[in-house]
C-alpha positions as semicolon CSV with decimal commas, in nm:
position;residue;x (nm);y (nm);z (nm)
1;G;21,411;5,793;17,894
2;S;21,314;6,072;18,151
3;L;20,994;6,146;17,943
4;V;20,875;5,766;17,954
5;A;20,949;5,754;18,325
6;A;20,758;6,056;18,409
7;V;20,491;5,912;18,224
8;L;20,495;5,579;18,401
9;A;20,531;5,777;18,722
10;H;20,218;5,989;18,662
11;S;19,992;5,692;18,542
12;G;20,101;5,402;18,763
13;R;19,850;5,195;18,583
14;L;20,020;5,122;18,248
15;D;20,083;4,735;18,219
16;K;20,356;4,610;18,010
17;E;20,163;4,578;17,697
18;D;20,050;4,933;17,662
19;L;20,396;5,051;17,728
20;G;20,515;4,939;17,403
21;T;20,217;5,111;17,208
22;R;20,326;5,424;17,400
23;I;20,673;5,420;17,300
24;G;20,586;5,387;16,926
25;R;20,368;5,683;16,947
26;L;20,656;5,902;17,115
27;S;20,889;5,789;16,854
28;R;20,630;5,926;16,579
29;R;20,592;6,256;16,754
30;G;20,984;6,297;16,758
31;E;20,970;6,284;16,370
32;V;20,701;6,563;16,383
33;C;20,897;6,778;16,599
34;N;21,205;6,735;16,359
35;V;20,981;6,873;16,088
36;I;20,858;7,166;16,287
37;N;21,223;7,266;16,364
38;K;21,307;7,263;15,999
39;K;21,004;7,482;15,921
40;Y;21,092;7,733;16,198
41;N;21,440;7,755;16,077
42;E;21,304;7,841;15,717
43;F;21,054;8,101;15,861
44;L;21,300;8,277;16,115
45;P;21,471;8,470;15,814
46;S;21,123;8,587;15,676
47;M;21,033;8,724;15,999
48;E;21,340;8,919;16,066
49;S;21,310;9,085;15,712
50;A;20,935;9,172;15,810
51;Q;21,042;9,326;16,127
52;E;21,303;9,539;15,953
53;L;21,027;9,657;15,720
54;V;20,796;9,734;16,010
55;A;21,086;9,951;16,138
56;Q;21,108;10,151;15,801
57;V;20,716;10,196;15,800
58;E;20,736;10,340;16,132
59;G;20,992;10,591;16,033
60;L;20,805;10,671;15,703
61;S;20,477;10,732;15,918
62;S;20,678;10,972;16,120
63;N;20,777;11,145;15,824
64;I;20,446;11,177;15,695
65;D;20,309;11,317;16,025
66;L;20,608;11,583;16,022
67;L;20,487;11,661;15,636
68;K;20,108;11,690;15,743
69;A;20,184;11,932;16,017
70;G;20,387;12,133;15,779
71;I;20,105;12,126;15,529
72;E;19,831;12,216;15,785
73;N;20,041;12,510;15,942
74;E;20,170;12,673;15,640
75;V;20,031;12,548;15,295
76;Q;19,670;12,527;15,391
77;R;19,681;12,898;15,502
78;D;19,827;13,010;15,170
79;L;19,569;12,807;14,973
80;N;19,267;12,955;15,161
81;V;19,417;13,299;15,072
82;A;19,424;13,199;14,695
83;V;19,060;13,053;14,693
84;A;18,928;13,372;14,851
85;E;19,115;13,577;14,600
86;F;18,989;13,361;14,311
87;T;18,621;13,400;14,423
88;E;18,632;13,751;14,463
89;L;18,784;13,784;14,117
90;K;18,518;13,529;13,974
91;Q;18,242;13,756;14,129
92;Q;18,381;14,080;14,006
93;L;18,385;13,918;13,646
94;E;18,027;13,824;13,664
95;R;17,929;14,167;13,797
96;D;18,125;14,311;13,500
97;T;17,977;14,080;13,243
98;L;17,614;14,161;13,370
99;V;17,701;14,528;13,367
100;L;17,844;14,507;13,008
101;S;17,532;14,302;12,894
102;V;17,281;14,568;13,077
103;L;17,478;14,844;12,908
104;K;17,473;14,654;12,566
105;K;17,070;14,618;12,618
106;L;17,040;14,978;12,723
107;Q;17,237;15,091;12,388
108;E;17,037;14,838;12,171
109;F;16,711;15,012;12,346
110;D;16,831;15,341;12,275
111;A;16,939;15,259;11,925
112;A;16,611;15,093;11,880
113;I;16,426;15,406;11,966
114;K;16,630;15,624;11,750
115;D;16,560;15,398;11,445
116;Y;16,212;15,410;11,544
117;N;16,203;15,778;11,538
118;T;16,374;15,778;11,203
119;A;16,134;15,513;11,059
120;L;15,840;15,702;11,181
121;L;15,937;16,022;11,041
122;E;15,985;15,863;10,703
123;K;15,625;15,685;10,762
124;N;15,786;15,351;10,730
125;Y;15,548;15,214;10,978
126;V;15,635;14,847;10,966
127;A;16,002;14,930;11,056
128;A;15,909;15,171;11,309
129;A;15,673;14,897;11,489
130;Q;15,950;14,647;11,453
131;Q;16,202;14,878;11,636
132;L;15,939;14,943;11,909
133;E;15,897;14,563;11,957
134;K;16,277;14,529;11,973
135;A;16,282;14,809;12,227
136;R;16,018;14,627;12,431
137;S;16,200;14,316;12,414
138;N;16,517;14,457;12,550
139;L;16,321;14,618;12,829
140;K;16,167;14,287;12,935
141;M;16,491;14,130;12,940
142;L;16,630;14,411;13,179
143;Q;16,322;14,374;13,384
144;C;16,356;14,003;13,437
145;R;16,721;14,035;13,575
146;K;16,616;13,981;13,951
147;G;16,875;14,180;14,208
148;F;16,943;14,439;13,952
149;E;16,692;14,693;13,978
150;L;16,771;15,022;13,796
151;K;16,559;15,344;13,855
152;I;16,633;15,404;13,473
153;L;16,407;15,107;13,384
154;K;16,090;15,271;13,497
155;A;16,179;15,562;13,280
156;L;16,253;15,366;12,976
157;G;15,905;15,185;13,033
158;T;15,727;15,520;13,029
159;E;15,906;15,623;12,747
160;L;15,835;15,298;12,544
161;T;15,458;15,348;12,660
162;V;15,440;15,684;12,519
163;Q;15,630;15,611;12,182
164;T;15,382;15,304;12,144
165;Q;15,090;15,545;12,194
166;N;15,247;15,789;11,963
167;M;15,290;15,508;11,713
168;L;14,913;15,384;11,755
169;Y;14,815;15,739;11,718
170;H;14,982;15,797;11,367
171;L;14,864;15,446;11,259
172;G;14,498;15,525;11,357
173;E;14,516;15,876;11,184
174;E;14,643;15,665;10,880
175;W;14,349;15,425;10,909
176;Q;14,085;15,684;10,945
177;K;14,205;15,824;10,616
178;L;14,205;15,486;10,450
179;V;13,853;15,365;10,587
180;V;13,608;15,642;10,612
181;W;13,261;15,569;10,761
182;K;12,982;15,796;10,714
183;L;12,710;15,683;10,968
184;P;12,353;15,818;11,073
185;P;12,303;15,954;11,407
186;S;12,328;15,689;11,701
187;K;11,977;15,735;11,810
188;E;11,820;15,641;11,459
189;S;12,039;15,355;11,363
190;S;11,776;15,104;11,374
191;S;11,547;15,218;11,093
192;L;11,543;15,170;10,737
193;E;11,564;15,521;10,666
194;S;11,879;15,589;10,888
195;V;12,055;15,282;10,721
196;M;11,987;15,444;10,403
197;H;12,234;15,724;10,515
198;S;12,509;15,470;10,592
199;E;12,834;15,482;10,345
200;L;13,178;15,323;10,350
201;H;13,453;15,513;10,170
202;L;13,758;15,300;10,089
203;H;14,076;15,543;10,016
204;T;14,263;15,224;9,892
205;V;14,228;15,270;9,521
206;P;14,571;15,310;9,354
207;S;14,586;15,643;9,173
208;K;14,805;15,722;8,859
209;E;15,042;15,912;9,078
210;E;15,080;15,637;9,342
211;I;15,156;15,349;9,144
212;A;15,244;15,133;9,463
213;G;14,908;15,263;9,590
214;P;14,820;15,383;9,954
215;P;15,009;15,233;10,249
216;V;14,724;14,994;10,353
217;A;14,937;14,708;10,396
218;S;15,213;14,897;10,573
219;V;14,951;15,037;10,829
220;L;14,780;14,696;10,882
221;Q;15,115;14,519;10,895
222;A;15,236;14,776;11,182
223;F;14,914;14,733;11,366
224;A;14,967;14,337;11,352
225;V;15,342;14,394;11,497
226;L;15,215;14,587;11,777
227;G;14,939;14,348;11,856
228;E;14,655;14,597;11,793
229;L;14,539;14,447;11,456
230;H;14,265;14,234;11,639
231;T;14,132;14,529;11,810
232;K;14,107;14,740;11,469
233;L;13,951;14,449;11,288
234;K;13,698;14,383;11,556
235;I;13,569;14,746;11,562
236;F;13,561;14,756;11,180
237;G;13,388;14,393;11,182
238;Q;13,114;14,541;11,421
239;L;13,047;14,867;11,224
240;L;13,054;14,642;10,908
241;L;12,792;14,408;11,061
242;K;12,585;14,684;11,177
243;Y;12,566;14,929;10,917
244;I;12,594;14,699;10,592
245;L;12,566;14,322;10,633
246;K;12,275;14,296;10,907
247;P;12,073;14,560;10,721
248;L;12,097;14,372;10,406
249;I;11,963;14,059;10,601
250;F;11,703;14,264;10,768
251;Y;11,563;14,475;10,496
252;P;11,440;14,311;10,162
253;S;11,430;14,636;9,999
254;L;11,800;14,737;10,037
255;Q;12,049;14,682;9,773
256;P;12,408;14,750;9,792
257;L;12,512;15,015;9,550
258;T;12,920;15,061;9,449
259;E;13,082;15,344;9,296
260;E;13,469;15,357;9,218
261;Q;13,622;15,691;9,154
262;S;13,981;15,785;9,085
263;D;14,095;15,771;9,441
264;V;13,799;15,627;9,632
265;F;13,569;15,338;9,630
266;I;13,234;15,409;9,792
267;L;12,978;15,152;9,917
268;R;12,625;15,275;9,978
269;F;12,253;15,152;9,967
270;K;11,972;15,198;9,746
271;S;11,599;15,104;9,806
272;E;11,359;14,903;9,596
273;E;10,997;14,774;9,647
274;P;11,038;14,439;9,812
275;N;10,832;14,136;9,662
276;L;10,792;13,969;9,976
277;D;10,821;14,031;10,353
278;H;11,145;13,834;10,388
279;S;11,415;13,819;10,122
280;S;11,499;13,466;9,996
281;P;11,843;13,351;10,090
282;M;11,962;13,327;9,741
283;E;11,910;13,713;9,731
284;V;12,082;13,766;10,053
285;F;12,369;13,549;9,969
286;D;12,422;13,764;9,642
287;K;12,409;14,091;9,824
288;I;12,654;13,988;10,089
289;K;12,897;13,811;9,833
290;L;12,891;14,159;9,622
291;V;12,997;14,341;9,946
292;F;13,280;14,074;10,044
293;T;13,384;14,094;9,672
294;V;13,451;14,443;9,647
295;L;13,587;14,459;9,998
296;H;13,843;14,185;9,922
297;K;13,932;14,373;9,601
298;Y;14,022;14,696;9,784
299;L;14,089;14,614;10,138
300;L;14,088;14,252;10,249
301;N;14,344;14,091;10,015
302;V;14,638;14,229;10,213
303;P;14,901;13,949;10,322
304;L;15,019;14,009;10,688
305;E;15,314;13,847;10,859
306;Q;15,176;13,765;11,192
307;P;15,409;13,772;11,478
308;A;15,418;13,397;11,624
309;E;15,624;13,224;11,886
310;D;15,722;12,929;11,669
311;K;15,885;12,931;11,348
312;K;15,585;12,798;11,139
313;D;15,463;12,994;10,836
314;C;15,249;13,278;10,988
315;S;15,149;13,459;10,658
316;V;14,763;13,530;10,650
317;T;14,532;13,772;10,480
318;L;14,315;14,041;10,630
319;A;13,998;13,871;10,502
320;E;14,071;13,552;10,699
321;L;14,144;13,742;11,020
322;L;13,817;13,970;10,961
323;G;13,638;13,631;10,898
324;D;13,748;13,490;11,226
325;T;13,621;13,798;11,401
326;I;13,259;13,849;11,260
327;W;13,172;13,507;11,082
328;E;13,005;13,336;11,379
329;E;12,779;13,642;11,438
330;L;12,702;13,670;11,066
331;S;12,615;13,328;11,019
332;D;12,386;13,342;11,309
333;C;12,197;13,625;11,182
334;L;12,177;13,455;10,859
335;I;12,029;13,141;11,019
336;Q;11,798;13,333;11,254
337;N;11,674;13,606;11,013
338;C;11,702;13,436;10,649
339;L;11,719;13,058;10,661
340;V;11,456;13,008;10,946
341;N;11,201;13,213;10,717
342;S;11,282;13,012;10,434
343;I;11,202;12,672;10,589
344;P;10,893;12,543;10,396
345;T;10,554;12,529;10,595
346;N;10,438;12,265;10,383
347;S;10,614;11,908;10,307
348;S;10,530;11,965;9,929
349;K;10,770;12,253;9,916
350;L;11,071;12,075;10,067
351;E;11,205;11,965;9,728
352;Q;11,232;12,338;9,625
353;Y;11,436;12,381;9,919
354;I;11,733;12,197;9,732
355;E;11,794;12,553;9,581
356;V;11,871;12,718;9,905
357;I;12,097;12,455;9,987
358;K;12,300;12,477;9,669
359;S;12,287;12,866;9,695
360;T;12,430;12,841;10,065
361;E;12,711;12,577;9,947
362;E;12,805;12,843;9,644
363;F;12,809;13,148;9,897
364;E;13,047;12,958;10,122
365;S;13,275;12,843;9,857
366;A;13,298;13,200;9,722
367;L;13,393;13,319;10,068
368;K;13,661;13,054;10,099
369;N;13,779;13,154;9,776
370;M;13,828;13,486;9,899
371;Q;14,007;13,339;10,213
372;F;13,717;13,469;10,448
373;L;13,649;13,129;10,561
374;K;13,848;12,817;10,627
375;G;13,786;12,475;10,478
376;D;13,584;12,344;10,760
377;V;13,189;12,307;10,709
378;T;13,026;12,577;10,888
379;D;12,717;12,590;11,095
380;L;12,533;12,787;10,824
381;L;12,567;12,508;10,580
382;K;12,494;12,242;10,836
383;Y;12,157;12,415;10,909
384;A;12,072;12,438;10,539
385;R;12,151;12,092;10,512
386;N;11,930;11,979;10,804
387;V;11,628;12,097;10,644
388;N;11,403;11,798;10,725
389;S;11,460;11,844;11,107
390;H;11,418;12,213;11,084
391;F;11,103;12,179;10,881
392;A;10,949;11,954;11,155
393;N;11,051;12,173;11,430
394;K;10,919;12,485;11,256
395;K;10,596;12,309;11,179
396;C;10,535;12,183;11,521
397;Q;10,624;12,518;11,654
398;D;10,381;12,670;11,416
399;V;10,124;12,429;11,520
400;I;10,150;12,484;11,884
401;V;10,141;12,853;11,854
402;A;9,851;12,864;11,632
403;A;9,686;12,614;11,888
404;R;9,770;12,844;12,180
405;N;9,648;13,150;12,023
406;L;9,300;12,979;11,978
407;M;9,298;12,856;12,327
408;T;9,335;13,179;12,456
409;S;9,071;13,349;12,224
410;E;8,739;13,406;12,355
411;I;8,509;13,119;12,429
412;H;8,167;13,278;12,385
413;N;8,191;13,317;12,008
414;T;8,033;12,984;11,909
415;V;7,919;12,774;11,638
416;K;7,632;12,520;11,610
417;I;7,738;12,142;11,590
418;T;7,487;11,903;11,475
419;P;7,490;11,531;11,404
420;D;7,580;11,611;11,044
421;S;7,878;11,823;11,105
422;C;8,218;11,684;11,022
423;V;8,563;11,828;10,981
424;A;8,624;11,976;10,643
425;L;8,925;11,757;10,514
426;P;8,972;11,571;10,186
427;R;8,851;11,222;10,197
428;L;9,145;10,977;10,304
429;P;9,193;10,666;10,122
430;D;9,035;10,352;10,248
431;P;9,289;10,170;10,426
432;G;9,089;9,837;10,351
433;A;9,101;9,911;9,959
434;G;9,267;9,570;9,915
435;D;8,981;9,372;10,000
436;H;8,808;9,400;9,671
437;L;8,910;9,058;9,567
438;E;8,744;8,874;9,852
439;T;8,448;9,083;9,777
440;K;8,429;8,960;9,403
441;K;8,468;8,616;9,522
442;T;8,193;8,610;9,750
443;S;7,977;8,773;9,480
444;K;8,013;8,463;9,267
445;L;7,767;8,286;9,534
446;S;7,409;8,214;9,405
447;Y;7,132;8,401;9,575
448;N;6,972;8,084;9,723
449;D;7,317;7,999;9,889
450;M;7,338;8,336;10,050
451;V;7,227;8,343;10,416
452;N;7,095;8,709;10,527
453;L;7,258;8,748;10,894
454;E;7,177;9,121;10,898
455;N;6,956;9,242;11,170
456;K;6,630;9,403;11,065
457;T;6,647;9,647;11,353
458;K;6,906;9,897;11,232
459;L;7,070;10,165;11,410
460;S;7,040;10,525;11,350
461;Q;7,278;10,700;11,128
462;Y;7,313;10,948;11,426
463;T;7,380;10,689;11,706
464;F;7,747;10,755;11,755
465;S;7,722;11,131;11,655
466;L;7,752;11,425;11,903
467;P;7,427;11,589;11,979
468;T;7,336;11,913;11,865
469;C;7,485;12,187;12,081
470;R;7,719;12,502;12,054
471;I;8,091;12,500;12,104
472;S;8,351;12,775;12,084
473;S;8,456;12,834;11,714
474;S;8,817;12,838;11,827
475;V;8,791;12,474;11,954
476;E;8,618;12,376;11,609
477;K;8,941;12,536;11,436
478;L;9,170;12,379;11,696
479;V;9,017;12,017;11,592
480;E;9,046;12,111;11,224
481;L;9,407;12,214;11,293
482;A;9,472;11,871;11,430
483;Y;9,334;11,685;11,129
484;Q;9,535;11,916;10,917
485;T;9,846;11,843;11,102
486;L;9,794;11,477;11,087
487;L;9,729;11,490;10,727
488;E;10,044;11,678;10,685
489;A;10,234;11,421;10,869
490;T;10,100;11,136;10,628
491;A;10,332;11,310;10,359
492;S;10,616;11,362;10,548
493;T;10,949;11,160;10,628
494;D;10,940;10,941;10,906
495;Q;11,105;11,170;11,180
496;C;10,870;11,447;11,079
497;C;10,582;11,233;11,089
498;I;10,640;11,115;11,436
499;Q;10,714;11,465;11,550
500;L;10,387;11,619;11,397
501;F;10,189;11,329;11,556
502;Y;10,316;11,400;11,871
503;S;10,265;11,774;11,823
504;V;9,884;11,701;11,786
505;R;9,899;11,502;12,118
506;N;10,058;11,826;12,266
507;I;9,809;12,022;12,138
508;F;9,534;11,861;12,327
509;Q;9,751;11,844;12,634
510;L;9,809;12,191;12,618
511;F;9,453;12,255;12,616
512;Y;9,412;12,035;12,900
513;D;9,638;12,251;13,114
514;V;9,589;12,594;12,962
515;V;9,226;12,670;12,917
516;P;9,099;12,580;13,268
517;T;9,376;12,814;13,411
518;Y;9,357;13,126;13,153
519;H;8,966;13,119;13,154
520;K;8,929;13,040;13,521
521;E;8,752;13,343;13,654
522;N;8,510;13,347;13,364
523;L;8,422;12,969;13,391
524;Q;8,335;13,027;13,758
525;K;8,131;13,342;13,701
526;L;7,948;13,281;13,390
527;P;7,726;12,974;13,354
528;Q;7,693;13,020;12,964
529;L;8,077;12,988;12,959
530;A;8,106;12,701;13,178
531;A;7,827;12,518;12,946
532;I;8,043;12,602;12,618
533;H;8,349;12,472;12,795
534;H;8,159;12,148;12,873
535;N;8,047;12,090;12,513
536;N;8,415;12,200;12,395
537;C;8,561;11,915;12,598
538;M;8,304;11,673;12,493
539;Y;8,353;11,760;12,148
540;I;8,731;11,713;12,160
541;A;8,688;11,389;12,331
542;H;8,433;11,283;12,061
543;H;8,686;11,345;11,779
544;L;8,991;11,174;12,001
545;L;8,795;10,860;12,002
546;T;8,853;10,783;11,633
547;L;9,133;11,033;11,537
548;G;9,424;10,814;11,552
549;H;9,239;10,532;11,392
550;Q;9,155;10,734;11,093
551;F;9,501;10,804;11,021
552;R;9,655;10,474;11,164
553;Y;9,730;10,317;10,831
554;R;9,838;10,645;10,688
555;L;10,139;10,738;10,925
556;T;10,484;10,596;10,952
557;N;10,531;10,229;11,032
558;I;10,656;10,304;11,390
559;L;10,302;10,474;11,453
560;C;10,100;10,196;11,304
561;D;10,158;9,955;11,560
562;G;9,923;10,096;11,806
563;A;10,095;10,402;11,914
564;A;9,882;10,627;11,700
565;T;9,607;10,678;11,932
566;F;9,437;10,963;12,133
567;V;9,186;10,731;12,311
568;D;9,358;10,773;12,636
569;L;9,318;11,120;12,656
570;V;8,931;11,098;12,608
571;P;8,846;11,029;12,995
572;G;9,059;11,333;13,104
573;F;8,864;11,551;12,860
574;R;8,525;11,419;12,982
575;R;8,644;11,463;13,328
576;L;8,750;11,825;13,273
577;G;8,422;11,936;13,102
578;M;8,217;11,756;13,371
579;E;8,412;11,908;13,663
580;C;8,360;12,270;13,514
581;F;7,971;12,215;13,468
582;L;7,937;12,047;13,802
583;A;8,111;12,313;13,973
584;Q;7,870;12,559;13,789
585;M;7,589;12,345;13,904
586;R;7,701;12,357;14,265
587;V;7,715;12,725;14,237
588;Q;7,368;12,763;14,110
589;K;7,234;12,536;14,362
590;G;7,415;12,740;14,650
591;E;7,242;13,044;14,507
592;I;6,910;12,870;14,511
593;L;6,908;12,739;14,875
594;E;7,048;13,082;14,966
595;R;6,737;13,249;14,813
596;L;6,508;12,989;14,984
597;S;6,672;13,059;15,316
598;S;6,514;13,421;15,319
599;A;6,158;13,254;15,319
600;R;6,154;13,233;15,690
601;N;6,111;12,872;15,680
602;F;5,761;12,906;15,534
603;S;5,616;12,945;15,883
604;N;5,327;13,168;15,992
605;M;5,201;13,251;15,653
606;D;4,903;13,443;15,803
607;D;5,171;13,702;15,879
608;E;5,190;13,927;15,545
609;E;5,544;13,992;15,600
610;N;5,650;13,635;15,616
611;Y;5,422;13,542;15,320
612;C;5,580;13,842;15,112
613;A;5,925;13,714;15,198
614;A;5,848;13,341;15,111
615;N;5,674;13,472;14,795
616;K;5,972;13,672;14,682
617;A;6,202;13,380;14,765
618;I;6,007;13,159;14,511
619;R;5,994;13,415;14,262
620;Q;6,380;13,473;14,285
621;V;6,439;13,098;14,226
622;L;6,211;13,101;13,934
623;H;6,380;13,380;13,800
624;Q;6,724;13,232;13,848
625;L;6,621;12,912;13,672
626;K;6,443;13,108;13,366
627;R;6,778;13,309;13,347
628;L;6,974;12,994;13,336
629;G;6,738;12,853;13,088
630;K;6,809;13,143;12,852
631;V;7,177;13,137;12,873
632;W;7,203;12,753;12,829
633;Q;6,931;12,743;12,572
634;D;7,038;12,631;12,230
635;V;7,409;12,578;12,398
636;L;7,387;12,267;12,585
637;P;7,250;11,928;12,407
638;V;6,879;11,894;12,493
639;N;6,926;11,604;12,735
640;V;7,202;11,771;12,933
641;Y;6,994;12,076;12,949
642;C;6,690;11,902;13,064
643;K;6,907;11,706;13,339
644;A;7,061;12,009;13,463
645;M;6,757;12,229;13,476
646;G;6,576;11,926;13,624
647;T;6,829;11,887;13,896
648;L;6,818;12,245;13,995
649;L;6,450;12,253;14,005
650;N;6,437;11,951;14,216
651;T;6,690;12,110;14,445
652;A;6,421;12,381;14,512
653;L;6,139;12,153;14,542
654;T;6,317;11,923;14,801
655;E;6,398;12,244;15,009
656;I;6,058;12,356;14,981
657;V;5,905;12,010;15,104
658;T;6,154;11,965;15,360
659;R;6,078;12,301;15,508
660;I;5,711;12,275;15,472
661;A;5,713;11,906;15,638
662;A;5,899;12,020;15,922
663;L;5,650;12,265;16,035
664;E;5,472;12,173;16,371
665;D;5,168;12,400;16,331
666;I;4,999;12,486;15,989
667;S;4,689;12,688;16,030
668;A;4,419;12,688;15,756
669;E;4,525;13,038;15,618
670;D;4,894;12,912;15,618
671;A;4,804;12,611;15,432
672;D;4,603;12,820;15,183
673;R;4,890;13,047;15,130
674;L;5,139;12,763;15,131
675;Y;4,941;12,595;14,872
676;S;4,934;12,924;14,659
677;L;5,313;12,937;14,679
678;C;5,347;12,556;14,572
679;R;5,109;12,631;14,289
680;T;5,327;12,894;14,186
681;M;5,616;12,652;14,145
682;V;5,411;12,395;13,978
683;E;5,281;12,643;13,718
684;E;5,592;12,824;13,658
685;G;5,859;12,535;13,710
686;P;5,789;12,358;13,385
687;K;5,837;12,657;13,202
688;V;6,219;12,679;13,261
689;F;6,249;12,371;13,045
690;T;6,325;12,554;12,713
691;P;6,618;12,386;12,561
692;L;6,523;12,490;12,190
693;P;6,470;12,836;12,058
694;E;6,138;12,722;11,914
695;D;5,870;12,756;12,193
696;E;5,641;12,497;12,006
697;K;5,914;12,234;12,033
698;N;5,965;12,277;12,394
699;K;5,632;12,161;12,473
700;K;5,736;11,804;12,487
701;Y;5,991;11,874;12,740
702;Q;5,771;12,078;12,962
703;E;5,531;11,779;12,977
704;E;5,786;11,547;13,066
705;V;5,909;11,728;13,397
706;P;5,846;11,424;13,626
707;V;6,114;11,245;13,438
708;Y;6,388;11,525;13,508
709;V;6,269;11,631;13,852
710;Q;6,269;11,345;14,105
711;K;6,082;11,527;14,360
712;W;5,791;11,655;14,139
713;M;5,529;11,400;14,253
714;T;5,643;11,427;14,608
715;F;5,564;11,816;14,571
716;K;5,210;11,762;14,423
717;E;5,116;11,520;14,691
718;L;5,223;11,789;14,929
719;M;4,998;12,026;14,760
720;I;4,720;11,780;14,801
721;I;4,766;11,749;15,175
722;L;4,773;12,115;15,221
723;Q;4,419;12,114;15,059
724;A;4,266;11,783;15,167
725;N;4,064;11,698;15,478
726;L;4,142;11,380;15,663
727;Q;3,929;11,133;15,494
728;E;4,111;11,237;15,137
729;I;4,458;11,203;15,298
730;V;4,371;10,844;15,429
731;D;4,222;10,786;15,097
732;Q;4,555;10,911;14,928
733;W;4,757;10,677;15,180
734;A;4,543;10,357;15,108
735;D;4,694;10,153;15,368
736;G;5,040;10,222;15,238
737;K;4,965;10,146;14,866
738;G;4,854;10,498;14,765
739;P;5,029;10,751;14,577
740;L;5,063;10,946;14,882
741;A;5,283;10,655;15,038
742;A;5,488;10,629;14,737
743;E;5,632;10,997;14,824
744;F;5,605;11,019;15,187
745;S;5,691;10,806;15,478
746;A;5,424;10,710;15,759
747;A;5,600;10,950;15,996
748;E;5,641;11,244;15,746
749;V;5,246;11,217;15,691
750;K;5,155;11,192;16,047
751;S;5,358;11,514;16,126
752;L;5,180;11,702;15,857
753;I;4,844;11,579;15,973
754;R;4,946;11,690;16,341
755;A;5,059;12,039;16,181
756;L;4,732;12,074;15,997
757;F;4,469;11,939;16,206
758;Q;4,348;11,997;16,576
759;N;4,382;11,733;16,822
760;T;4,037;11,552;16,784
761;E;3,920;11,177;16,766
762;R;3,897;11,200;16,408
763;R;4,248;11,301;16,376
764;A;4,338;11,026;16,613
765;A;4,170;10,777;16,411
766;A;4,322;10,888;16,094
767;L;4,659;10,892;16,245
768;A;4,596;10,514;16,349
769;K;4,535;10,427;15,995
770;I;4,864;10,581;15,885
771;K;5,101;10,315;15,924
């Protein structure tokens, strides 16, 4: 009631209707409060028990704190002391264990050294070597312990080294007793006579008293244990190669000679007359097999236990180890000095080379049976089987070497080439031989049905021939070599055919590069050699035009499709010959002009000194031309000779005409003397045209001088002017239509008239007519 009154008093705005609602709500809230009270009464005991637990926990926590303080103050201190003592004891134990192991290794090292000494005194070399290796292993383990260095280890290492060297010394002494070399003096070891004094004595033959035989296995096994066997075998292998195996390859007359005595086996040489300069591979293989057979019987057939890091079977024989050491060098020597020489130089002999391949296979098989070689195919057999490639390479190399020798030989040794000359070769089969059927068919036509389309005017058989000239004999041989090589290519395999074809191309390319450089100085200085070189180049170019076509259908199919040609080389060779000859022509022209420069411009010929100088210059030029004619005679083709001599003579005439035409004053005496000099040129000049040795045959070329000398008629007209009067000059001019006008211009004629004649009315009239 008080709650309701309070609510009403607080609100003041509740009406009667709301009051009932409010009262209903409040009654429900009362019920809720009763439930809460009930729950509280149930919760209260639980809370009280929890409070009791909290009190107990707090008491326990205080006890724990007391206990923790006790542990930290008392127990922890005792525990640290115990741990420190344990650690110290553990370290002491480790040190004692290490010392014990070191002492044990030292004891083992000492025991091994003692056992080694005992075994060495008993000559039990394998056991002695094993004990040394055991001592070395113990020493290595001692040296590997870091932080535990002992001064004694250095002394032990020194002792081990001394004992090892002592052991190797004893083994070396034993080895030298077993294998004895008797060698020639080192300075004479390369000659056949000195090789004959080389002997190998093997004291490994078991005697009747020693059933077990000499201790060769023990010595070698001891070397193997000590790791020195490879060094010993390398030395033995090099001696074997140098004094026995290689001489058998190098000298065909050497034969191995074996001799077995009671306690020694002797290997020496005997000499026989060789049938050839080089031994055949079969003979060399038989000799070397004999050597290895006896070595295998008395020395190499010794099984050895090689020390190995893994646990695989390491049992090998001495033959296998020696093979690994020397086989590579031996096989290279056999290839370079035996198989190379046996490669055929002719394709027809290739089939016979099968015997060499078979012999090589048998040789390697025998060495494999003796365990000298392993089962793999070696370079020696590969080389023998690859004979086609080697044949091609050798043939090409021989061709290039022969060609280069010809190119570097003297040029002046010449042969005469005529249109009838041809390369001496067997006649090749006609590539069009299959056209006979068509020929037979056409032959069935009646005579009346046939139409003659042949031109009545036929070309000479020499139309496309090289004109008569001289070439170097070496060049003729070079071209023959090219033909022979291509002929060889037609009978070879495809690969060889291609190689030989391109070798021929290389021959001509080599000529193009080598000859102008190698003979450069002589080609510049000597006119005859320049002419011969010109002919050589033209001769080669002439054959290159048809060389590929002649063999086109005889070579491999790869080359038949237009690749087998040499035509592309023709322009280069023609240019090479022309450039060399033109360079020589320029030299000769320069000499002619230099001689004429001493003629004092042909002026003041009334002065005796000037006349003598001009006359001397003319004579020197004619002498030069005649000398050239002698060296070029019968060398150059006739047409080339005449053109060359005509060009040089024309150079001289042009220079004389130019100098005389440039004179401003020519007296009557000067004119007479100039005419005399010109007459000398006209009379002597044609005589330089002597292309042929027979004088009678040269007349035709001497009469055709105007054909080869462009200024010949000009020179003759100049001579006429020098002796003519004004009227004769005007007549020769003939209003610009006469022979004088054909050679001189009006200005040149006027200049000559002014120089020759005084200034008169007649001269003025004559000059007026020259126009």
